[in-house]
Backbone bond lengths (Angstrom), bond angles and torsions (degrees), N, CA, C in turn:
res aa  C-N    CA-C-N  psi(-1)  N-CA   C-N-CA  omega(-1)  CA-C   N-CA-C  phi
1 X - - - 1.430 - - 1.555 111.71 -
2 X 1.319 115.88 -40.91 1.477 119.82 178.21 1.513 110.25 -64.20
3 X 1.334 117.58 -38.29 1.436 120.11 178.49 1.518 110.41 -63.93
4 X 1.360 118.70 -43.27 1.440 122.66 178.29 1.476 111.72 -63.39
5 X 1.318 119.66 -39.95 1.420 121.44 177.36 1.524 112.32 -65.88
6 X 1.282 116.72 -39.35 1.471 123.32 178.44 1.567 108.59 -63.17
7 X 1.263 117.64 -45.72 1.472 123.53 -179.36 1.509 110.56 -63.87
8 X 1.334 116.88 -42.00 1.425 124.60 178.99 1.531 109.52 -64.40
9 X 1.311 117.38 -48.24 1.445 120.46 175.28 1.498 117.06 -56.94
10 X 1.408 110.83 -40.40 1.484 118.20 -179.35 1.496 110.83 -65.99
11 X 1.367 115.05 -45.15 1.506 119.05 179.24 1.507 109.76 -61.85
12 X 1.366 115.83 -43.57 1.468 119.16 -179.10 1.502 111.17 -59.15
13 X 1.351 117.53 -44.26 1.456 121.45 -179.20 1.534 111.16 -63.13
14 X 1.395 115.83 -38.70 1.421 119.29 179.52 1.561 110.25 -64.28
15 X 1.367 114.37 -40.89 1.519 116.69 177.93 1.516 108.93 -62.61
16 X 1.316 118.14 -39.48 1.446 120.90 -171.96 1.540 109.87 -68.76
17 X 1.285 118.37 -33.88 1.449 117.05 -171.26 1.560 108.77 -102.64
18 X 1.302 120.26 4.78 1.469 120.96 178.84 1.533 108.08 -68.08
19 X 1.336 115.03 143.74 1.453 121.95 -179.02 1.483 111.08 -70.98
20 X 1.302 115.23 145.86 1.435 120.26 -179.68 1.537 107.65 -117.92
21 X 1.362 118.67 132.59 1.421 119.83 177.00 1.540 113.03 -68.94
22 X 1.285 118.99 125.09 1.458 123.11 -176.65 1.537 106.17 -126.28
23 X 1.343 115.70 128.48 1.447 122.06 -177.15 1.527 112.41 -99.87
24 X 1.354 114.85 140.11 1.446 119.16 172.91 1.518 109.51 -143.29
25 X 1.351 115.75 138.69 1.408 122.47 178.42 1.534 111.62 -103.21
26 X 1.287 117.48 128.77 1.472 123.29 178.26 1.555 107.32 -113.73
27 X 1.294 113.03 132.12 1.508 119.45 178.60 1.528 107.99 -127.45
28 X 1.385 113.91 145.78 1.432 120.67 176.66 1.550 106.33 -116.31
29 X 1.324 114.33 124.59 1.488 119.85 -178.92 1.488 109.70 -121.19
30 X 1.316 116.25 132.02 1.493 121.31 177.07 1.542 107.98 -70.38
31 X 1.324 114.94 139.08 1.458 118.83 176.42 1.524 112.51 -58.33
32 X 1.276 119.76 129.16 1.411 127.62 178.49 1.571 110.42 63.58
33 X 1.302 116.10 25.16 1.453 119.57 -178.60 1.560 110.73 -150.59
34 X 1.284 116.29 -150.45 1.443 120.42 -171.39 1.528 111.63 -107.19
35 X 1.355 114.61 -165.89 1.469 121.04 -174.67 1.501 111.97 -85.53
36 X 1.313 116.22 152.42 1.504 124.04 -178.25 1.520 104.97 -92.76
37 X 1.352 116.49 119.58 1.420 120.35 -177.60 1.477 115.57 -138.85
38 X 1.337 118.83 -152.35 1.450 124.40 -172.17 1.537 111.49 -61.41
39 X 1.289 119.75 -33.69 1.493 121.57 -173.55 1.470 110.86 -65.40
40 X 1.350 118.40 -25.56 1.481 121.34 178.67 1.533 112.20 -106.04
41 X 1.310 116.54 7.21 1.469 119.22 -179.80 1.514 112.96 93.76
42 X 1.356 117.31 -2.95 1.421 118.80 178.33 1.497 114.50 86.12
43 X 1.318 117.45 163.29 1.473 128.09 171.94 1.496 105.44 -102.51
44 X 1.318 119.46 143.43 1.479 122.05 -178.28 1.506 107.64 -97.03
45 X 1.344 113.93 130.74 1.478 120.82 -175.46 1.517 107.73 -118.98
46 X 1.374 114.87 134.37 1.440 123.63 174.86 1.522 110.71 -128.22
47 X 1.360 117.69 120.21 1.409 121.38 -178.20 1.567 105.87 -109.96
48 X 1.315 116.23 128.53 1.471 120.56 -177.16 1.534 110.66 -126.62
49 X 1.302 112.25 151.94 1.522 121.08 165.52 1.512 105.35 -71.50
50 X 1.365 116.34 117.19 1.463 120.87 -175.72 1.541 111.87 -59.97
51 X 1.351 116.64 -33.13 1.465 118.65 -171.21 1.550 109.44 -72.86
52 X 1.368 119.23 -47.06 1.445 119.29 -176.21 1.492 115.18 -116.25
53 X 1.366 115.73 5.85 1.495 121.75 174.21 1.519 109.30 71.01
54 X 1.323 121.28 8.43 1.452 120.08 175.38 1.514 112.09 -60.29
55 X 1.349 115.08 134.96 1.457 119.33 176.27 1.502 110.01 -76.44
56 X 1.318 118.35 121.04 1.421 123.82 -179.23 1.505 112.20 -94.31
57 X 1.356 118.31 -28.68 1.437 122.17 176.77 1.570 106.85 -167.04
58 X 1.264 113.66 152.31 1.475 120.37 174.60 1.513 110.44 -157.19
59 X 1.337 113.62 151.84 1.490 119.09 179.05 1.506 109.86 166.58
60 X 1.308 116.59 -174.88 1.464 124.32 -177.17 1.460 112.82 -106.45
61 X 1.315 116.33 147.68 1.465 120.40 173.90 1.538 110.23 -72.90
62 X 1.298 116.90 139.65 1.490 120.52 -179.76 1.493 106.40 -133.85
63 X 1.335 113.95 157.26 1.438 120.88 -179.74 1.525 113.64 121.91
64 X 1.303 119.31 -165.57 1.429 121.34 -173.79 1.556 109.41 -92.94
65 X 1.337 114.80 169.32 1.473 120.08 177.64 1.539 113.27 -75.18
66 X 1.371 113.52 -10.69 1.445 116.74 176.53 1.478 112.29 103.45
67 X 1.346 113.94 177.01 1.432 123.18 -176.38 1.543 110.02 -87.06
68 X 1.305 115.37 116.83 1.513 119.23 -172.94 1.550 108.81 -62.82
69 X 1.281 118.75 -45.36 1.484 120.35 -178.50 1.546 112.15 -59.72
70 X 1.356 113.13 -43.27 1.469 120.37 179.98 1.506 112.53 -63.43
71 X 1.324 114.75 -41.98 1.503 120.71 -174.30 1.496 111.46 -83.58
72 X 1.313 117.84 -43.85 1.468 120.58 -167.52 1.519 115.62 -104.51
73 X 1.348 116.65 -19.11 1.480 117.54 -170.87 1.465 114.26 -116.07
74 X 1.343 117.42 -31.93 1.406 121.94 -176.55 1.509 112.21 -78.90
75 X 1.348 118.96 151.80 1.497 121.56 173.29 1.549 109.85 -67.27
76 X 1.285 114.66 143.01 1.545 119.54 177.64 1.468 106.56 -101.86
77 X 1.368 113.77 111.42 1.464 122.24 178.51 1.564 107.19 -105.18
78 X 1.294 112.83 155.45 1.468 118.76 175.83 1.542 108.70 -60.63
79 X 1.340 115.56 129.25 1.429 120.55 179.28 1.509 114.47 92.11
80 X 1.323 114.76 -15.70 1.489 118.03 173.28 1.490 110.50 -81.77
81 X 1.325 118.46 163.56 1.407 123.42 -176.14 1.538 110.79 -125.07
82 X 1.339 116.78 146.04 1.505 120.51 174.58 1.487 111.90 -105.47
83 X 1.331 119.83 13.84 1.439 123.65 178.47 1.468 110.92 -116.84
84 X 1.336 117.38 153.85 1.477 124.77 169.38 1.481 110.51 -123.04
85 X 1.310 114.70 -171.22 1.514 117.69 -176.91 1.490 113.41 -66.17
86 X 1.300 117.32 -22.20 1.486 122.73 -175.81 1.515 115.32 -93.36
87 X 1.378 113.21 -12.73 1.470 118.58 -173.82 1.543 110.91 -62.70
88 X 1.312 115.96 136.97 1.458 121.82 -175.88 1.463 111.55 -64.67
89 X 1.359 113.26 141.34 1.490 121.75 175.98 1.498 108.52 -167.20
90 X 1.371 113.53 174.71 1.474 120.55 176.59 1.546 105.29 -123.98
91 X 1.369 111.39 118.44 1.520 115.52 178.11 1.576 110.46 -96.04
92 X 1.352 112.51 116.54 1.461 115.06 177.05 1.545 110.38 -104.35
93 X 1.336 114.23 141.88 1.510 122.13 175.74 1.525 104.93 -114.62
94 X 1.286 112.74 109.64 1.487 117.62 -174.99 1.526 110.54 -118.56
95 X 1.324 115.40 130.25 1.444 123.34 179.30 1.534 110.73 -90.58
96 X 1.305 118.05 113.32 1.412 124.12 178.52 1.537 110.98 -133.19
97 X 1.371 117.07 150.39 1.469 120.53 -179.27 1.491 112.14 -112.45
98 X 1.349 117.17 0.04 1.452 120.49 177.56 1.520 109.00 -156.40
99 X 1.293 121.37 161.82 1.517 122.06 173.12 1.534 109.72 -48.16
100 X 1.324 116.26 130.32 1.436 120.85 -174.23 1.517 109.21 -130.84
101 X 1.330 115.87 126.51 1.483 121.22 177.43 1.486 108.75 -80.11
102 X 1.360 117.65 120.28 1.429 121.63 -175.42 1.532 112.45 -115.91
103 X 1.308 115.72 155.07 1.481 121.01 167.89 1.548 105.65 -112.26
104 X 1.319 111.86 143.95 1.498 120.54 176.80 1.483 109.10 -122.22
105 X 1.257 118.51 122.35 1.499 125.37 -177.44 1.531 108.74 -118.48
106 X 1.261 115.94 128.07 1.507 118.46 177.01 1.532 108.58 -123.12
107 X 1.281 115.25 132.33 1.519 125.35 176.69 1.415 108.80 -113.35
108 X 1.338 119.56 128.73 1.477 122.29 -178.95 1.514 110.96 -164.09
109 X 1.318 117.47 145.24 1.478 128.23 0.24 1.546 108.92 -82.80
110 X 1.303 116.27 137.45 1.452 121.21 -170.33 1.553 111.96 -67.12
111 X 1.351 116.89 -25.40 1.466 118.97 -172.44 1.496 110.18 -106.11
112 X 1.345 120.12 8.92 1.502 119.90 179.62 1.554 104.39 -131.97
113 X 1.334 115.09 90.28 1.459 123.11 -170.96 1.512 110.67 -60.24
114 X 1.371 117.84 -41.54 1.479 120.27 -174.35 1.553 111.67 -68.59
115 X 1.313 117.77 -14.72 1.448 121.23 -177.90 1.517 113.21 -109.35
116 X 1.325 116.83 1.01 1.480 122.86 -171.09 1.525 112.31 -64.14
117 X 1.328 115.31 134.77 1.438 120.38 174.17 1.540 105.16 -128.91
118 X 1.366 114.52 151.28 1.464 119.91 178.99 1.499 106.33 -123.44
119 X 1.361 113.56 127.88 1.504 118.49 178.50 1.562 105.84 -126.56
120 X 1.309 114.41 157.40 1.488 116.78 -177.42 1.493 109.76 -152.03
121 X 1.353 114.83 161.40 1.435 122.57 172.88 1.531 109.18 -150.57
122 X 1.271 115.17 173.46 1.561 120.55 -179.19 1.509 106.57 -137.01
123 X 1.318 115.16 150.09 1.437 121.65 173.57 1.471 112.15 -168.16
124 X 1.352 117.89 167.13 1.425 123.82 175.54 1.478 110.55 -87.15
125 X 1.328 115.93 134.76 1.494 123.23 175.34 1.524 106.35 -111.67
126 X 1.368 115.22 123.89 1.441 122.63 -176.10 1.569 110.33 -100.63
127 X 1.312 119.32 129.45 1.458 119.92 -177.68 1.587 112.22 -53.18
128 X 1.321 112.62 129.60 1.434 117.48 179.50 1.545 118.44 74.60
129 X 1.313 115.81 -2.51 1.414 119.42 178.61 1.510 111.15 -105.70
130 X 1.312 113.50 90.92 1.520 121.36 -170.33 1.552 108.67 -68.25
131 X 1.288 114.15 151.46 1.481 122.68 171.29 1.473 107.72 -115.82
132 X 1.298 120.45 96.03 1.524 123.85 -172.47 1.574 104.76 -122.29
133 X 1.290 113.46 -155.68 1.447 120.55 -174.34 1.539 110.90 65.48
134 X 1.293 117.89 -122.32 1.463 119.19 176.77 1.510 108.39 -68.61
135 X 1.313 118.77 -26.25 1.476 123.63 -177.65 1.460 110.27 66.23
136 X 1.356 117.01 -145.36 1.475 125.44 178.69 1.505 106.31 -101.78
137 X 1.343 116.79 118.75 1.432 120.73 177.99 1.533 110.73 -107.91
138 X 1.328 114.15 125.28 1.479 123.06 176.30 1.487 111.59 -109.26
139 X 1.290 116.70 132.99 1.495 123.36 -171.99 1.548 108.22 -95.31
140 X 1.344 112.97 130.44 1.467 121.63 176.27 1.526 110.80 -108.59
141 X 1.327 115.40 113.49 1.476 118.00 -179.76 1.556 113.37 -81.62
142 X 1.307 116.65 160.11 1.460 119.66 170.52 1.466 118.36 117.02
143 X 1.368 116.05 -175.61 1.504 125.06 175.28 1.549 105.27 -128.58
144 X 1.352 114.88 151.30 1.428 119.48 168.82 1.507 106.91 -98.09
145 X 1.375 116.99 123.59 1.427 123.03 -179.69 1.534 111.12 -120.93
146 X 1.260 116.91 131.27 1.508 125.23 175.30 1.530 108.56 -124.39
147 X 1.357 118.65 111.95 1.432 121.57 173.04 1.545 107.41 -73.96
148 X 1.305 115.72 123.70 1.450 122.14 178.91 1.510 113.60 -96.02
149 X 1.340 118.32 -35.42 1.402 124.90 179.04 1.544 110.06 -138.63
150 X 1.338 119.93 125.24 1.487 126.80 4.86 1.489 109.10 -82.62
151 X 1.316 116.26 167.23 1.504 120.59 179.14 1.515 112.24 -82.97
152 X 1.346 114.78 156.10 1.506 120.27 179.04 1.549 110.72 -55.44
153 X 1.377 114.47 126.32 1.401 123.96 175.31 1.540 112.98 62.40
154 X 1.271 118.78 22.82 1.461 125.48 178.50 1.505 108.37 -63.35
155 X 1.350 116.96 133.50 1.491 121.96 173.12 1.503 106.24 -99.56
156 X 1.367 116.44 128.09 1.484 122.39 -176.56 1.503 109.25 -131.65
157 X 1.344 117.14 126.36 1.452 121.25 -179.34 1.546 110.02 -73.41
158 X 1.281 113.72 131.38 1.504 120.94 -178.58 1.471 110.78 -58.51
159 X 1.355 117.81 -41.46 1.519 120.89 -179.59 1.526 112.00 -58.26
160 X 1.335 116.02 -27.55 1.506 117.67 -175.64 1.517 111.07 -79.74
161 X 1.352 117.21 -18.80 1.513 117.94 -171.46 1.526 109.81 -124.14
162 X 1.296 121.40 -10.86 1.454 123.47 -170.55 1.559 108.72 -58.99
163 X 1.317 112.72 135.14 1.470 120.34 -178.66 1.556 114.35 60.97
164 X 1.254 115.82 17.64 1.446 122.62 172.26 1.522 115.15 -114.54
165 X 1.297 119.59 153.12 1.429 118.35 177.75 1.545 111.20 -71.06
166 X 1.303 118.25 122.85 1.442 121.67 -179.38 1.547 109.44 -95.14
167 X 1.327 114.84 124.14 1.426 119.47 -168.25 1.552 112.60 -88.66
168 X 1.319 116.21 140.21 1.437 125.98 172.57 1.474 110.35 -119.72
169 X 1.348 115.90 133.55 1.505 118.57 177.78 1.523 108.59 -135.53
170 X 1.300 116.39 147.80 1.411 121.29 179.32 1.580 107.59 -148.94
171 X 1.363 114.44 142.67 1.448 120.07 174.70 1.523 107.38 -103.49
172 X 1.416 112.99 128.64 1.472 116.50 -175.95 1.513 107.00 -129.93
173 X 1.358 116.90 131.78 1.439 123.60 176.05 1.533 109.59 -133.90
174 X 1.339 114.55 165.51 1.461 119.00 172.86 1.530 109.99 -68.28
175 X 1.318 121.51 168.85 1.421 123.89 -178.12 1.518 114.84 -69.94
176 X 1.319 116.04 -8.26 1.446 120.04 174.21 1.551 111.04 -100.32
177 X 1.365 115.70 -0.03 1.430 121.37 -174.02 1.494 115.44 87.47
178 X 1.315 116.94 -0.35 1.465 122.70 179.40 1.551 112.34 -62.10
179 X 1.290 115.51 144.51 1.484 119.60 -170.76 1.544 114.44 -78.39
180 X 1.283 114.92 150.61 1.447 123.81 176.03 1.511 106.69 -113.03
181 X 1.330 116.09 123.26 1.470 120.81 -177.56 1.499 109.76 -146.07
182 X 1.343 114.76 164.51 1.467 119.71 176.49 1.505 111.33 -65.77
183 X 1.322 117.01 124.24 1.437 121.53 179.05 1.549 116.31 68.68
184 X 1.335 115.79 10.54 1.506 120.07 -177.11 1.493 110.75 -83.54
185 X 1.326 114.68 -176.42 1.433 120.40 174.56 1.533 111.31 -55.13
186 X 1.307 116.62 -40.87 1.473 126.35 171.39 1.495 106.88 -107.63
187 X 1.330 112.22 91.02 1.504 120.70 -169.42 1.562 113.56 -79.27
188 X 1.299 116.37 120.47 1.427 121.45 -178.99 1.535 111.38 -62.81
189 X 1.312 117.14 -26.24 1.514 120.95 179.77 1.484 113.31 -65.07
190 X 1.360 117.36 -21.76 1.430 124.38 -178.68 1.547 114.60 -93.50
191 X 1.328 115.75 -5.68 1.425 120.33 -175.56 1.556 111.97 -109.83
192 X 1.263 116.46 122.96 1.494 123.16 178.13 1.521 109.16 -82.39
193 X 1.343 116.32 122.53 1.434 120.83 179.37 1.522 107.64 -127.71
194 X 1.316 116.28 121.66 1.450 120.38 179.76 1.492 111.67 -138.53
195 X 1.374 117.03 157.31 1.400 120.57 170.26 1.525 110.44 -111.44
196 X 1.334 116.31 138.74 1.477 120.43 175.68 1.536 105.66 -106.68
197 X 1.328 116.97 118.80 1.455 122.03 -174.97 1.516 109.53 -103.02
198 X 1.368 112.44 132.39 1.478 120.37 174.43 1.534 109.58 -123.74
199 X 1.322 114.46 145.23 1.481 120.60 175.00 1.550 108.45 -127.45
200 X 1.337 115.49 122.58 1.490 121.89 -177.33 1.561 107.91 49.03
201 X 1.373 114.53 43.67 1.481 119.67 170.46 1.497 113.46 82.18
202 X 1.340 121.80 0.48 1.447 124.20 179.49 1.501 111.31 -112.66
203 X 1.363 113.31 134.01 1.475 118.60 177.24 1.581 110.79 -61.62
204 X 1.357 109.74 133.05 1.430 116.68 177.33 1.538 113.18 -107.74
205 X 1.374 113.94 -54.63 1.492 115.88 -177.14 1.539 108.49 -163.68
206 X 1.352 114.16 172.55 1.454 122.02 170.80 1.517 107.56 -107.27
207 X 1.322 116.15 145.14 1.476 121.10 179.96 1.480 109.35 -120.44
208 X 1.314 119.34 121.76 1.434 125.08 177.35 1.564 109.58 -72.54
209 X 1.355 115.81 134.58 1.429 119.34 -178.88 1.527 107.53 -114.20
210 X 1.331 117.71 136.22 1.462 120.65 -178.91 1.540 108.62 -124.22
211 X 1.336 113.78 149.71 1.459 122.50 177.16 1.544 110.74 -66.45
212 X 1.307 119.21 129.00 1.470 122.58 177.74 1.511 111.57 -117.26
213 X 1.332 117.05 -20.38 1.462 123.39 171.63 1.532 106.75 -164.66
214 X 1.351 116.32 173.92 1.464 117.96 -175.92 1.538 112.28 -49.10
215 X 1.328 116.79 125.53 1.435 124.41 177.76 1.512 115.70 69.46
216 X 1.325 119.85 -13.49 1.456 123.85 -173.58 1.515 110.75 -99.01
217 X 1.359 115.68 121.49 1.424 120.18 176.46 1.561 110.75 -116.39
218 X 1.378 113.96 146.47 1.467 116.21 -173.93 1.518 106.81 -137.31
219 X 1.378 112.23 151.75 1.438 122.77 175.07 1.513 109.97 -149.53
220 X 1.275 120.21 171.15 1.463 121.39 178.63 1.569 110.03 -155.44
221 X 1.281 115.30 160.94 1.462 121.15 176.28 1.523 108.38 -159.95
222 X 1.386 116.16 170.57 1.469 119.44 -176.28 1.554 105.20 -100.16
223 X 1.356 114.98 137.07 1.447 122.48 174.75 1.526 108.02 -110.31
224 X 1.327 118.91 127.16 1.483 118.98 175.40 1.515 111.66 -132.60
225 X 1.284 117.83 17.05 1.481 120.09 177.90 1.496 113.35 -146.26
226 X 1.358 114.50 143.58 1.507 116.82 179.03 1.522 108.95 -78.32
227 X 1.356 116.29 159.14 1.467 119.22 177.66 1.472 110.28 159.84
228 X 1.348 113.25 -179.85 1.454 120.03 177.39 1.560 106.64 -94.86
229 X 1.266 115.78 120.47 1.504 124.65 -172.78 1.522 109.52 -105.01
230 X 1.337 116.77 144.44 1.403 122.23 169.86 1.552 109.00 -132.22
231 X 1.307 117.16 134.07 1.485 120.80 178.71 1.493 107.32 -118.56
232 X 1.342 115.26 120.67 1.467 119.68 172.18 1.496 108.18 -109.25
233 X 1.303 115.29 118.40 1.493 120.93 -173.63 1.507 107.82 -114.02
234 X 1.400 114.74 128.26 1.472 120.50 -179.07 1.516 112.52 -126.30
235 X 1.337 113.83 155.37 1.464 121.53 171.64 1.548 105.49 -125.25
236 X 1.366 114.21 146.13 1.453 119.02 -174.22 1.506 107.77 -148.73
237 X 1.307 117.67 128.74 1.500 124.78 178.66 1.539 108.30 -118.79
238 X 1.317 117.43 107.62 1.402 121.08 -174.12 1.495 114.95 -61.02
239 X 1.333 116.82 -40.56 1.434 121.16 -175.81 1.506 114.10 -64.19
240 X 1.298 120.67 -35.07 1.402 122.52 -179.07 1.491 115.92 -106.99
241 X 1.372 116.82 -16.42 1.461 119.98 -173.67 1.546 114.59 80.12
242 X 1.290 116.23 8.29 1.479 119.68 177.62 1.552 110.29 -67.86
243 X 1.296 117.51 133.91 1.455 120.70 178.67 1.527 105.43 -137.70
244 X 1.360 116.65 162.40 1.414 124.81 175.86 1.527 110.82 -161.59
245 X 1.358 117.10 149.54 1.431 120.15 -177.58 1.522 108.45 -143.43
246 X 1.360 116.14 145.78 1.475 119.78 166.45 1.505 105.00 -139.42
247 X 1.350 118.99 155.42 1.406 124.93 -177.61 1.484 110.74 -131.26
248 X 1.324 115.86 149.87 1.470 119.54 173.78 1.512 108.95 -147.74
249 X 1.325 116.74 143.24 1.440 125.52 177.44 1.541 109.50 -109.87
250 X 1.296 118.92 138.76 1.488 122.34 177.11 1.532 110.90 -148.70
251 X 1.292 114.95 167.65 1.490 119.91 -174.62 1.515 109.41 -124.77
252 X 1.355 115.20 132.19 1.464 123.48 171.48 1.544 105.13 -106.61
253 X 1.308 117.89 119.65 1.441 119.66 -176.05 1.565 111.38 -121.05
254 X 1.280 117.65 155.09 1.470 122.00 -178.73 1.514 109.22 -94.49
């Protein structure tokens, strides 16, 4: 009888401490825009045990940027959702045997280093109590900016450009890849885009950039001296606080 009771107690204890698969969905949403998914290479998610920093799950968000009308145009009421079945997210299956305090870190955009932002949060994960639906949404602020002209470390002969307008071009999108256009959902008229020009480390001037086609901004200025030039180009949206920067260095030689 004692042996039977021991075996029963042992089996019961094994059952009690066995890990239970618990699901949690993590989503990355651009501030004032949509979700970060496959079209932008995804946002990278790392889930850790807060106590010992053990990585419990990691991977990239996949799926679509979501429904524009649902996310951007409809009223958000308590209990309503801004995601659908196709909306990008990362589904983690985590085995835990007791309530576990976790940290969630999201880095995005994963493929645009100069625009990367890292956001994080913490919460308790309960064994067998899934967090699905909208899941946990982390907001990524900013703009993705890529200077197209001039090119990094480009050498340009002064004689070729002296007393001519030197062209600057940059591609700018929301952090989800959503387009910026005149009068669009993300209205170019509301976004300040300027270039800060330096020569040999000294500030020269600011250059106003204007939209010439979807996502594409352009500006120009006169160059009349050789030197080492640096262009710092920024975007700023006053209503949301979104900002973005890209930099390029180039050489004008005689």
